VOTORBA-130612 format. One line per 4 residues: number of its first residue (from 0); their letters; for each residue y, x, z of N, C-alpha, C, O. Coordinates in pm, whole numbers, plus 50000, padded with zeros to 5 digits. Last residue first. Layout:
N
NUM> A> Y X Z Y X Z Y X Z Y X Z  ...
//
This chain:
144
143> XXXX> 13650 70176 51748 13562 70275 51814 13429 70216 51850 13343 70285 51906  13803 69967 51658 13732 70046 51558 13632 70143 51621 13538 70187 51554  13936 69872 51880 13827 69792 51825 13743 69873 51728 13622 69851 51717  14129 70072 51909 14034 70050 52017 13912 69973 51965 13798 70005 52000
139> XXXX> 14279 70041 51677 14203 70164 51695 14099 70149 51805 13991 70208 51796  14384 69777 51720 14303 69807 51601 14219 69932 51625 14099 69930 51597  14533 69806 51954 14419 69713 51952 14326 69748 51837 14204 69748 51853  14721 69988 51855 14636 70026 51969 14514 69937 51972 14403 69986 51990
135> XXXX> 14856 69852 51662 14767 69958 51615 14677 70005 51729 14568 70057 51703  14843 69503 51752 14906 69635 51751 14806 69737 51698 14686 69710 51690  14845 69197 51569 14784 69291 51660 14856 69424 51648 14921 69453 51547  14902 68853 51533 14951 68989 51508 14888 69080 51612 14880 69045 51729
131> XXXX> 14873 68549 51396 14800 68643 51479 14845 68782 51438 14828 68824 51323  15034 68242 51391 15039 68380 51344 14964 68466 51446 14990 68458 51566  15028 67904 51271 15003 68005 51373 15008 68143 51309 14988 68158 51188  15207 67593 51211 15119 67704 51177 15103 67799 51294 15157 67776 51402
127> XXXX> 15406 67342 51068 15312 67382 51173 15221 67494 51126 15166 67489 51016  15559 67251 50856 15628 67276 50983 15535 67324 51094 15582 67345 51206  15398 67217 50637 15524 67290 50618 15590 67327 50750 15668 67422 50756  15070 67281 50775 15171 67192 50717 15296 67276 50696 15300 67393 50734
123> XXXX> 14931 67503 50832 14853 67386 50793 14943 67275 50740 14897 67186 50670  14949 67843 50784 15029 67721 50793 14942 67606 50748 14886 67608 50638  14872 68140 50931 14812 68023 50868 14905 67906 50892 14937 67873 51007  14893 68491 50909 14961 68366 50941 14891 68254 50865 14855 68271 50749
119> XXXX> 14817 68800 51040 14771 68692 50953 14837 68565 51003 14837 68535 51122  14908 69145 51050 14922 69008 51098 14869 68913 50991 14875 68940 50872  14859 69390 50940 14888 69387 51083 14906 69247 51138 14918 69230 51259  14710 69589 50692 14725 69454 50745 14754 69460 50895 14682 69528 50969
115> XXXX> 14645 69836 50601 14787 69812 50625 14813 69674 50686 14925 69645 50726  14367 69824 50551 14416 69897 50669 14564 69873 50700 14604 69889 50815  14164 69612 50449 14309 69622 50426 14372 69692 50547 14426 69625 50635  13906 69620 50537 13929 69644 50394 14076 69658 50360 14111 69710 50254
111> XXXX> 13938 69559 50808 13879 69689 50769 13908 69721 50623 13931 69837 50588  14060 69299 50807 14126 69417 50864 14068 69549 50817 14143 69643 50789  13920 69073 50723 14006 69144 50627 14057 69279 50678 14092 69365 50597  13780 68949 50923 13710 68974 50797 13791 69056 50697 13737 69104 50598
107> XXXX> 13959 68914 51129 13836 68989 51155 13764 69028 51027 13693 69129 51023  14149 68748 51002 14183 68886 51037 14057 68970 51058 14050 69084 51012  14009 68502 50985 14049 68573 50864 14076 68721 50894 14032 68809 50820  13981 68447 51262 13863 68453 51174 13895 68532 51047 13817 68619 51007
103> XXXX> 14249 68432 51345 14162 68537 51399 14041 68556 51309 14002 68670 51282  14334 68206 51196 14402 68335 51185 14311 68448 51230 14297 68549 51160  14159 68012 51300 14148 68049 51159 14219 68182 51132 14169 68263 51054  14255 67985 51556 14124 68047 51538 14099 68085 51393 14026 68180 51365
99> XXXX> 14505 67863 51492 14498 67988 51568 14365 68059 51545 14363 68179 51519  14434 67628 51366 14508 67730 51290 14499 67865 51360 14488 67969 51295  14094 67545 51454 14239 67537 51475 14306 67643 51388 14241 67737 51342  13803 67460 51414 13894 67525 51319 14043 67497 51341 14108 67433 51259
95> XXXX> 13540 67513 51558 13662 67453 51615 13779 67511 51535 13848 67602 51583  13371 67649 51390 13328 67517 51438 13442 67441 51505 13441 67318 51509  13384 67889 51257 13501 67798 51254 13462 67657 51299 13517 67559 51249  13149 68026 51258 13262 68088 51328 13386 68000 51331 13483 68032 51400
91> XXXX> 13044 67901 50949 13008 67975 51070 13128 68049 51130 13198 68123 51061  13181 67599 50847 13184 67743 50822 13147 67816 50952 13212 67794 51054  13209 67336 50911 13077 67378 50864 13069 67528 50838 12961 67580 50809  13476 67297 50965 13383 67289 51077 13243 67338 51040 13166 67379 51127
87> XXXX> 13593 67289 50712 13599 67414 50788 13502 67413 50906 13452 67519 50945  13461 67174 50435 13487 67125 50569 13481 67249 50658 13374 67306 50676  13629 67293 50138 13516 67285 50231 13558 67203 50351 13675 67167 50367  13821 67372 49951 13749 67246 49933 13619 67242 50014 13515 67196 49967
83> XXXX> 13798 67713 50029 13862 67609 49948 13768 67491 49927 13651 67507 49890  13671 67921 50148 13715 67812 50235 13766 67692 50156 13777 67581 50209  13628 68104 49952 13509 68052 50019 13543 67936 50113 13455 67860 50152  13883 68185 49889 13816 68091 49798 13692 68030 49863 13655 67916 49832
79> XXXX> 13919 68372 50089 13996 68248 50095 13934 68143 50003 13932 68024 50037  13740 68568 49995 13724 68510 50129 13796 68376 50137 13741 68278 50187  13844 68630 49737 13709 68574 49754 13686 68508 49890 13620 68405 49899  14118 68720 49802 14089 68598 49726 13947 68546 49743 13930 68425 49761
75> XXXX> 14127 68972 49937 14145 68846 50010 14100 68721 49934 14050 68626 49994  14079 69181 49750 14007 69176 49877 14011 69035 49937 13908 68985 49983  14250 69122 49540 14109 69149 49512 14025 69136 49639 13913 69086 49634  14499 69107 49674 14438 68988 49616 14289 69006 49591 14211 68915 49616
71> XXXX> 14530 69378 49735 14529 69279 49844 14462 69151 49794 14377 69094 49863  14539 69482 49478 14428 69519 49566 14417 69421 49682 14307 69385 49723  14780 69374 49388 14655 69341 49319 14533 69371 49404 14435 69297 49402  14966 69501 49546 14943 69359 49569 14814 69313 49501 14746 69223 49551
67> XXXX> 14911 69814 49676 14906 69738 49551 14876 69592 49583 14771 69562 49640  15135 69919 49928 14999 69886 49887 15009 69803 49760 15106 69730 49740  15391 70024 49906 15312 70047 50027 15164 70027 49995 15080 70108 50033  15539 70196 49623 15492 70079 49696 15416 70121 49820 15382 70238 49838
63> XXXX> 15593 70413 49462 15705 70325 49499 15660 70197 49567 15735 70099 49568  15432 70618 49373 15407 70483 49322 15520 70386 49354 15542 70289 49281  15557 70836 49510 15532 70840 49367 15518 70699 49311 15583 70664 49212  15587 70778 49781 15701 70832 49708 15681 70837 49556 15778 70841 49481
59> XXXX> 15498 70482 49934 15442 70593 49858 15554 70649 49770 15611 70575 49690  15624 70392 50242 15646 70381 50098 15587 70504 50031 15622 70617 50065  15400 70314 50508 15501 70400 50446 15506 70378 50295 15405 70349 50231  15347 69967 50609 15310 70106 50588 15422 70184 50524 15526 70128 50489
55> XXXX> 15197 69650 50651 15304 69744 50687 15256 69885 50660 15140 69918 50684  15152 69301 50578 15109 69441 50570 15227 69531 50599 15343 69495 50575  15032 68981 50626 15144 69071 50651 15091 69213 50658 14998 69243 50733  14936 68701 50447 14892 68830 50501 15013 68920 50510 15088 68935 50414
51> XXXX> 14927 68365 50490 15018 68475 50459 14964 68600 50528 14948 68604 50650  14798 68073 50362 14764 68194 50439 14859 68303 50394 14871 68330 50275  14823 67732 50380 14885 67851 50324 14851 67966 50417 14874 67957 50538  14640 67435 50310 14668 67553 50391 14739 67660 50310 14717 67677 50190
47> XXXX> 14663 67124 50309 14688 67224 50206 14733 67349 50281 14851 67365 50311  14413 66946 50494 14541 67016 50483 14544 67098 50356 14440 67136 50302  14253 66643 50615 14265 66763 50535 14405 66820 50537 14501 66754 50575  14026 66509 50863 14147 66503 50781 14159 66636 50707 14084 66730 50733
43> XXXX> 13839 66337 51103 13835 66423 50984 13962 66400 50903 14001 66286 50877  13990 66317 51428 13931 66253 51310 13934 66353 51193 14020 66440 51186  14131 66466 51604 13988 66452 51629 13916 66386 51513 13794 66397 51501  14396 66448 51553 14326 66564 51494 14176 66561 51523 14102 66645 51472
39> XXXX> 14484 66226 51703 14469 66215 51558 14392 66331 51493 14329 66312 51389  14297 66138 51991 14392 66234 51932 14374 66230 51780 14261 66231 51733  14091 65981 52088 14207 65913 52030 14310 66007 51969 14402 65961 51901  13995 66209 52341 13964 66090 52261 14092 66022 52213 14189 66008 52288
35> XXXX> 14137 66543 52311 14106 66421 52387 14074 66303 52294 14121 66299 52180  13962 66797 52118 14083 66726 52157 14045 66599 52233 13933 66552 52219  13743 66932 52019 13767 66935 52164 13896 66868 52208 13935 66880 52324  13712 66930 51740 13612 66863 51824 13646 66855 51972 13583 66777 52044
31> XXXX> 13916 66853 51485 13915 66937 51606 13827 66870 51710 13863 66765 51763  13819 66875 51147 13849 66793 51263 13841 66885 51383 13767 66984 51382  13903 66927 50802 13853 66969 50933 13879 66858 51034 13951 66762 51008  13918 67037 50460 13913 66933 50562 13869 66994 50694 13806 67100 50697
27> XXXX> 14138 67222 50243 14016 67206 50323 14033 67089 50419 14144 67049 50454  14271 67432 49997 14260 67295 50048 14131 67286 50128 14027 67336 50085  14482 67723 49997 14352 67658 49979 14360 67519 50042 14443 67493 50128  14679 68003 49892 14666 67862 49929 14520 67818 49912 14447 67869 49827
23> XXXX> 14848 68301 49997 14740 68235 49926 14737 68090 49973 14786 68058 50081  15080 68576 49994 15032 68446 50038 14931 68388 49942 14927 68421 49823  15177 68874 50137 15113 68814 50021 15053 68683 50068 14983 68678 50169  15433 69095 50238 15352 68977 50262 15296 68930 50130 15358 68944 50025
19> XXXX> 15530 69403 50400 15506 69320 50282 15433 69194 50326 15378 69187 50436  15750 69637 50536 15658 69528 50561 15651 69442 50436 15753 69412 50374  15780 69999 50533 15816 69864 50489 15710 69764 50530 15595 69800 50555  15922 70300 50618 15812 70208 50647 15859 70068 50613 15965 70024 50658
15> XXXX> 16020 70578 50415 16052 70453 50484 15926 70370 50506 15835 70371 50424  15906 70907 50483 15903 70790 50394 15939 70665 50473 15894 70648 50587  16115 71163 50588 16010 71071 50628 16019 70948 50537 16127 70892 50517  16173 71465 50408 16217 71335 50455 16096 71250 50492 15989 71264 50433
11> XXXX> 16080 71690 50290 16070 71686 50435 16120 71554 50493 16110 71532 50613  16078 71661 50025 16195 71729 50080 16191 71731 50232 16289 71771 50296  15908 71556 49823 15859 71650 49922 15974 71730 49983 15968 71853 49991  16110 71261 49799 16007 71348 49745 15964 71444 49855 15983 71412 49972
7> XXXX> 16195 70924 49867 16199 71065 49906 16083 71142 49845 15970 71093 49841  16273 70718 49580 16200 70743 49704 16206 70891 49738 16219 70974 49649  16375 70670 49340 16473 70700 49444 16406 70727 49577 16473 70756 49676  16186 70832 49079 16215 70721 49170 16321 70766 49270 16351 70884 49281
3> XXXX> 16063 70895 48754 16153 70930 48865 16173 70808 48953 16176 70695 48904  15715 70856 48671 15857 70823 48655 15937 70865 48777 15886 70869 48889  15495 71144 48648 15531 71012 48700 15680 70985 48681 15761 71077 48674  15361 71292 48361 15461 71307 48464 15500 71168 48514 15536 71082 48434
//
């Protein structure tokens, strides 16, 4: 018998929809090939990146969660580990590795395996980053 919870049971109530986040870190070097001459980001440099995956969904009335954080890690860790201590410019699809394009690159590789995923955020410094968020309309249109 599952433990009692305060979540709605089969009483006809609608399960609350919650948003979750799970973050990961990796170290990588890059340079931005299309910036103007003399721009500091045109030279090879590195960042301690933080990737935040944003998930949304209904609260499971029995388990008491939207998605298992362990499952999110199982799916995301290998992909993020493939970027750790690399030169991002050498990764296929990241020849121009801006934070914005890194968000899209990660999302394209994680969305099918994590259906609750609705946004990917990449921070390259404590004060600079990008967030890619898509609607369910975009997701369903792309899936067809």
